[in-house]
C-alpha positions, 0 to 999 in steps of 0.5 A, a space after each residue: 500500500 502506498 504511503 501517500 495516495 496516488 494523485 488525482 489529476 486535480 492534485 498535480 500540475 496541468 503539465 504533469 497531468 497531460 504528460 501522465 495521460 500520455 504515458 503507460 498507466 503505471 503506478 510509478 509514473 502516477 506517484 512520480 507525477 506528484 514530484 512537480 517540475 522534476 517529473 518531465 525531466 525525469 521521464 526525459 532521462 528515462 526515455 533517453 536510455 530506454 529508447 535511445 541508449 547505446 548499451 545493448 538492451 539486454 545488458 541494460 536490463 540485466 543492469 537494471 535487474 541487478 540494481 533492483 535485486 540489490 535494493 530488494 525492489 519487487 516493483 522494479 524487478 517485476 517490471 524489468 523482468 517483463 521488459 527483459 522477456 519482451 526483448 527475448 531474454 531467456 528465463 535463465 538469464 533473467 533469473 541469473 541477474 540476481 545470482 553470483 558473478 561471474 556467471 556462465 550465462 553472461 558474456 565477459 562484457 556482461 559479467 564485467 558490467 554487472 560486477 561494476 554495477 555491484 561495485 557502484 551500488 556497494 561503494 558509490 565509487 567503483 574500484 579502479 580494477 572493476 571500472 577498468 575491466 568494464 571499460 575495456 569491454 564497453 568503451 567511454 560512452 557505454 561505460 558512462 551510460 551504465 554508470 548513469 543507469 545504475 544511479 538512476 535505478 538506485 534512485 528509482 528503487 529508493 523512490 519505489 520502496 520508500 513510497 510503497 509503490 504497488 505492482 499494478 492489478 491486471 494486465 500491463 500494456 505491451 509496448 510501454 517503452 514506445 509509449 514512454 518515448 511518444 509521451 515524452 516527445 509529445 510534451 517537448 522533453 
């Protein structure tokens, strides 16, 4: 149960109500719409790497799942397991996202990226050896994107858990990533 109620459209700014109407009907977005001026930029940031990022989409989802498992954020895990399936990821790889590393189901690049993820979550500043190993596989831009994704999803998991966001009842619409992109684009983000 959420710690504060999901807002009615009359309780949020008109800009946030319009953006929310164009997004998938997800509780995280409903509650985030209470964040005032931060909602639009937050959605633009999420859209930037979910729909326009440079990381391989399966690697991105493994990283997000790893952060979700570390935080114990059931909402995040549930939704990103669904996204992973939509991307064609096997159930074994999805389940392995919470397991020990290195894992034989992951490539060297994936293992080093997930080790970097763990190091960032545990220590804030990843160690030089872990960073260098991931950077060797990912290069400058993808390493930077990975660090941003880890940080964003640490914040998202904190938000979900602190606010008590519930997994939605009923079916979740397919094509959520595309709907996020079109909703954000329509609102000039």
